[in-house]
C-alpha positions as CSV (number, residue, x, y, z in Angstrom):
1,M,0.1,-0.2,0.0
2,L,2.7,2.5,1.0
3,K,4.3,1.7,-2.6
4,L,0.9,2.6,-4.4
5,W,0.9,5.9,-2.2
6,K,4.4,6.9,-3.2
7,W,3.7,5.9,-6.9
8,Y,0.6,8.3,-6.8
9,Q,2.4,11.0,-5.2
10,N,5.0,10.8,-7.7
11,C,2.4,11.0,-10.6
12,L,0.9,14.0,-8.8
13,A,4.5,15.4,-8.8
14,V,5.2,14.8,-12.5
15,H,1.6,15.1,-14.0
16,P,-0.6,16.7,-11.6
17,V,-3.6,17.9,-13.9
18,K,-3.5,14.3,-15.7
19,T,-3.1,12.4,-12.5
20,Q,-6.1,14.4,-10.9
21,V,-8.3,13.9,-14.0
22,I,-7.8,10.1,-14.1
23,S,-8.3,9.8,-10.2
24,S,-11.2,12.0,-10.3
25,G,-12.9,9.9,-12.9
26,F,-12.2,6.8,-11.1
27,I,-13.2,8.0,-7.6
28,W,-16.6,9.6,-8.9
29,G,-17.2,6.1,-10.7
30,F,-16.6,4.2,-7.5
31,G,-18.6,6.7,-5.5
32,D,-21.6,6.2,-7.7
33,I,-21.4,2.3,-7.7
34,S,-21.4,3.0,-3.9
35,A,-24.3,5.1,-3.9
36,Q,-26.3,2.7,-6.0
37,S,-25.3,-0.2,-3.8
38,I,-26.4,1.7,-0.5
39,T,-29.6,3.1,-2.3
40,K,-30.7,-0.4,-3.5
41,Y,-29.7,-2.1,-0.2
42,T,-31.5,0.4,1.9
43,A,-34.7,0.1,-0.4
44,K,-34.4,-3.6,-0.4
45,K,-34.2,-4.0,3.6
46,Q,-37.2,-1.5,3.8
47,C,-39.3,-3.6,1.5
48,Q,-37.8,-6.6,3.1
49,K,-37.6,-8.4,-0.2
50,D,-35.1,-10.9,-0.1
51,D,-35.6,-12.4,-3.6
52,E,-33.2,-10.2,-5.5
53,K,-29.8,-11.6,-5.2
54,G,-26.9,-9.1,-5.6
55,V,-27.2,-5.4,-6.6
56,K,-27.8,-4.7,-10.1
57,I,-25.7,-1.7,-10.9
58,N,-26.8,1.0,-13.5
59,W,-23.3,1.1,-15.6
60,K,-24.5,3.8,-17.8
61,R,-24.9,6.1,-14.8
62,V,-21.4,5.2,-13.4
63,A,-19.8,6.2,-16.9
64,T,-21.6,9.2,-16.7
65,T,-20.7,10.2,-13.5
66,S,-17.2,8.9,-14.2
67,L,-17.0,11.3,-17.1
68,F,-18.2,14.3,-14.7
69,G,-15.2,13.4,-12.6
70,F,-12.9,13.2,-15.7
71,G,-14.1,16.2,-17.6
72,F,-15.1,18.6,-14.8
73,V,-13.8,17.9,-11.2
74,G,-10.5,16.6,-12.1
75,P,-9.3,19.6,-14.3
76,V,-11.6,22.5,-12.7
77,G,-10.9,21.3,-9.4
78,H,-7.2,21.3,-9.8
79,F,-6.8,24.8,-11.2
80,W,-9.6,26.1,-8.5
81,Y,-7.8,24.8,-5.3
82,E,-4.2,25.7,-6.9
83,G,-5.4,29.3,-7.7
84,L,-7.5,29.5,-4.6
85,D,-4.4,28.6,-2.6
86,Q,-2.1,31.3,-4.6
87,F,-5.0,34.0,-4.2
88,I,-5.2,33.8,-0.6
89,R,-1.3,33.8,0.0
90,S,-0.3,36.5,-2.4
91,R,-3.7,38.9,-2.7
92,L,-4.9,38.5,0.9
93,L,-1.6,37.9,2.3
94,L,-2.5,35.3,4.5
95,R,-0.1,32.5,6.0
96,P,-1.1,28.9,4.9
97,N,-2.5,26.7,7.6
98,T,-3.4,29.6,9.9
99,L,-7.0,29.5,11.2
100,R,-7.6,32.7,9.2
101,F,-6.3,31.0,6.3
102,V,-8.4,28.1,6.4
103,T,-11.5,30.0,7.2
104,T,-11.1,32.3,4.3
105,K,-10.4,29.4,1.8
106,V,-13.4,27.4,3.4
107,A,-15.8,30.5,3.0
108,I,-14.4,31.1,-0.5
109,D,-14.8,27.7,-1.7
110,G,-18.2,27.0,-0.2
111,L,-19.9,30.3,-1.5
112,L,-18.3,30.3,-5.1
113,F,-17.2,26.7,-5.9
114,G,-20.0,24.7,-4.2
115,P,-22.8,26.1,-5.6
116,L,-21.2,26.4,-9.2
117,D,-20.1,22.7,-8.9
118,L,-23.7,21.7,-7.8
119,L,-25.4,23.7,-10.8
120,I,-23.1,22.2,-13.6
121,F,-23.7,18.8,-11.9
122,F,-27.4,18.8,-11.9
123,T,-27.2,20.2,-15.5
124,Y,-24.8,17.8,-16.7
125,M,-26.7,14.6,-15.2
126,G,-30.0,16.1,-16.4
127,F,-28.8,16.9,-20.1
128,S,-26.9,13.0,-19.9
129,T,-30.2,11.6,-19.2
130,G,-32.0,13.0,-22.2
131,K,-33.9,15.8,-19.9
132,S,-34.8,19.0,-21.9
133,V,-33.9,22.5,-20.7
134,P,-37.4,22.9,-19.0
135,Q,-37.1,19.6,-17.3
136,I,-33.5,20.4,-16.0
137,K,-34.8,23.8,-14.7
138,E,-37.4,21.9,-12.9
139,D,-35.2,19.6,-11.5
140,L,-32.8,22.5,-10.4
141,K,-35.9,24.4,-8.6
142,R,-36.6,21.0,-6.7
143,D,-33.2,19.8,-6.0
144,F,-30.8,22.6,-6.0
145,L,-31.4,24.2,-2.9
146,P,-31.9,21.1,-0.6
147,A,-28.5,19.9,-1.9
148,L,-26.9,23.5,-1.2
149,I,-27.9,23.3,2.2
150,L,-27.0,19.8,2.8
151,E,-23.5,20.4,1.4
152,G,-23.3,23.4,3.4
153,G,-24.0,21.9,6.7
154,L,-21.4,19.1,5.8
155,W,-18.7,20.2,3.3
156,P,-17.2,22.9,5.6
157,V,-16.2,20.8,8.4
158,V,-14.4,18.4,5.6
159,Q,-12.8,21.1,3.8
160,A,-11.6,22.8,7.1
161,V,-9.8,19.5,7.9
162,N,-8.7,19.1,4.2
163,F,-7.7,22.6,3.8
164,R,-5.6,22.6,7.2
165,F,-3.6,19.2,6.7
166,L,-3.6,18.5,3.0
167,P,-1.6,20.4,0.4
168,A,-3.5,21.7,-2.5
169,L,-2.6,18.7,-4.8
170,L,-3.9,15.9,-2.4
171,I,-7.2,17.9,-1.8
172,I,-8.7,17.1,-5.1
173,A,-8.4,13.5,-4.6
174,D,-9.9,13.6,-0.9
175,V,-12.8,15.8,-1.7
176,H,-14.1,12.8,-3.8
177,T,-14.1,10.3,-1.3
């Protein structure tokens, strides 16, 4: 496991964007498999059905979410977190890992990137499933605010730990787990 970690760190050092794009795609795919498995297991348990063996995974959805990781989260996340670090250090003149630096980074990330990321994700998923623009707008009206509130309640704590203890290159991998 240590060799794998060292290999990953080397890949990040040599090819940071490529490594983050690839790892984001895989992590988003595994995350979707996990989400589908938990959802189906919970639904099966609530209905107390035991007739179905195993969990049937929607592989098209896995591919779609993986593509979101490859195409958006990996590259955009890389430049966002690197740029955010640099902006806070050079423009706001805050020292990394201080309480003020971490708080500022969590606030900017949550107020700017969080809502944008959710908007793009919901829009992308809507188009990828064949929905029309009016259908996507309806989904956004129904789902965006509750998702943003949930994200705002959980994510700042996770990001505070990330921003305090992880370098920007490792944050993009951690935010997907």
